[in-house]
C-alpha positions in Angstrom: 66.0 82.3 184.0 64.5 83.8 187.1 61.9 82.2 189.2 59.3 84.7 188.0 59.8 83.8 184.4 57.7 80.7 184.8 54.9 82.7 186.4 54.0 84.7 183.4 52.8 83.5 180.0 55.3 83.7 177.2 54.7 83.2 173.4 56.8 80.5 171.9 57.3 80.3 168.1 56.8 76.7 166.8 57.3 77.0 163.1 53.5 76.6 162.6 52.3 79.5 164.8 52.6 80.4 168.4 52.2 78.3 171.6 52.2 79.7 175.1 54.5 78.6 177.8 53.2 79.1 181.3 53.9 77.4 184.6 56.5 75.1 183.1 54.1 73.7 180.4 53.1 74.5 176.8 49.4 75.3 176.5 49.3 74.3 172.9 51.2 71.7 170.9 54.9 72.5 170.1 54.4 71.1 166.6 51.1 72.5 165.4 49.4 74.8 168.0 46.1 75.2 166.2 45.6 71.7 164.9 43.8 70.1 167.9 41.3 72.9 168.6 40.5 73.3 164.9 39.8 69.6 164.6 37.6 69.7 167.6 35.6 72.7 166.3 35.3 71.1 162.8 33.9 67.9 164.3 31.3 69.6 166.5 27.6 69.1 165.8 26.0 72.1 167.6 22.4 71.8 168.4 20.1 74.9 168.7 20.0 76.4 172.1 23.5 75.6 173.1 25.7 77.7 175.3 29.4 76.9 174.6 31.9 77.5 177.3 35.2 78.1 175.6 37.6 77.4 178.4 41.0 79.2 178.5 41.0 80.5 174.9 44.4 82.1 175.3 45.4 82.9 171.7 41.9 82.4 170.3 42.6 79.6 168.0 39.3 78.1 166.8 37.1 80.9 168.1 36.5 82.5 164.7 35.7 79.1 163.1 33.4 78.2 166.0 31.5 81.5 165.7 31.0 80.9 162.0 29.3 77.6 162.5 27.0 78.6 165.3 23.2 78.2 164.9 21.4 81.5 165.4 20.3 80.9 169.0 23.7 79.8 170.4 26.4 81.8 172.2 30.0 81.3 173.1 31.2 82.4 176.5 35.0 82.6 176.5 36.0 81.8 180.1 39.4 82.4 181.6 39.9 82.0 185.3 43.7 82.8 185.5 44.3 86.6 185.5 47.6 86.4 183.6 46.1 84.2 180.9 43.0 86.5 180.7 45.3 89.4 180.0 46.9 87.4 177.2 43.5 86.4 175.8 42.2 90.0 175.9 45.2 91.3 174.0 45.3 88.6 171.3 41.6 88.0 170.7 39.9 91.4 171.1 38.6 91.3 167.5 37.0 87.9 167.9 34.8 88.9 170.8 31.4 90.5 170.6 31.3 89.6 166.9 27.6 89.9 166.3 27.3 89.4 170.1 27.9 85.7 169.7 31.2 85.5 171.6 31.7 87.2 174.9 34.8 87.2 177.0 34.4 87.2 180.7 37.0 88.4 183.1 38.0 86.3 186.2 36.1 88.8 188.4 32.9 88.3 186.4 33.0 84.5 186.5 31.8 84.0 190.1 28.6 85.9 189.3 27.9 84.6 185.8 25.8 81.5 186.6 23.5 83.6 188.8 23.4 86.3 186.1 22.3 83.7 183.5 19.1 83.1 185.4 18.5 86.7 186.5 15.2 88.4 185.6 16.9 90.9 183.3 19.4 88.5 181.7 19.3 88.6 177.9 20.2 84.9 178.1 17.5 83.8 180.5 15.7 80.7 179.2 17.6 80.6 175.9 19.9 77.6 176.6 18.8 73.9 176.5 22.3 72.6 176.9 25.9 73.6 177.8 28.9 72.4 175.8 32.3 72.7 177.5 35.4 72.9 175.3 39.0 73.3 176.5 40.6 75.6 174.0 44.1 75.3 175.5 45.8 73.3 178.3 45.3 76.4 180.4 41.8 74.9 181.2 43.5 72.2 183.2 45.3 74.7 185.5 41.9 75.5 187.0 40.1 72.2 186.4 38.1 72.2 189.7 36.8 75.6 189.1 35.8 74.9 185.5 34.0 71.7 186.5 32.0 73.5 189.2 31.4 76.5 186.9 30.1 74.2 184.1 27.8 72.4 186.5 26.4 75.8 187.7 25.7 76.9 184.2 23.9 73.6 183.4 21.7 74.1 186.5 20.4 77.5 185.4 
């Protein structure tokens, strides 16, 4: 295995679906990749006016289920800071995004501007959110933990 093989996300068959190996770690369980996020989504009590930050959605497990249980005035912002994981997310989840404009995928380039855009005068989201809920959809969220913590705080302050 070359040194560069660890630097790009690779799908790994687990017997119960796919996981992703990236930077020497699996981003989902090697036994049941969808189990944790599906349990998390199922247990959520989502209040009206909630902005959900779906951090590092990678393969999109749980996004469809989350979209289905959203109250009318809630949105999901799928957020991926890592460019290589963003590309994987974009390829594997295209049909889950923009479904009824409830789930929007943001590129790494868009993320730095997003908190300010939320509060912009022309933002379709201005004043719509009473709370922000942060959910790690894969272990990829921990690869950029400092950024996601700062990003979540910025969104909450809008």
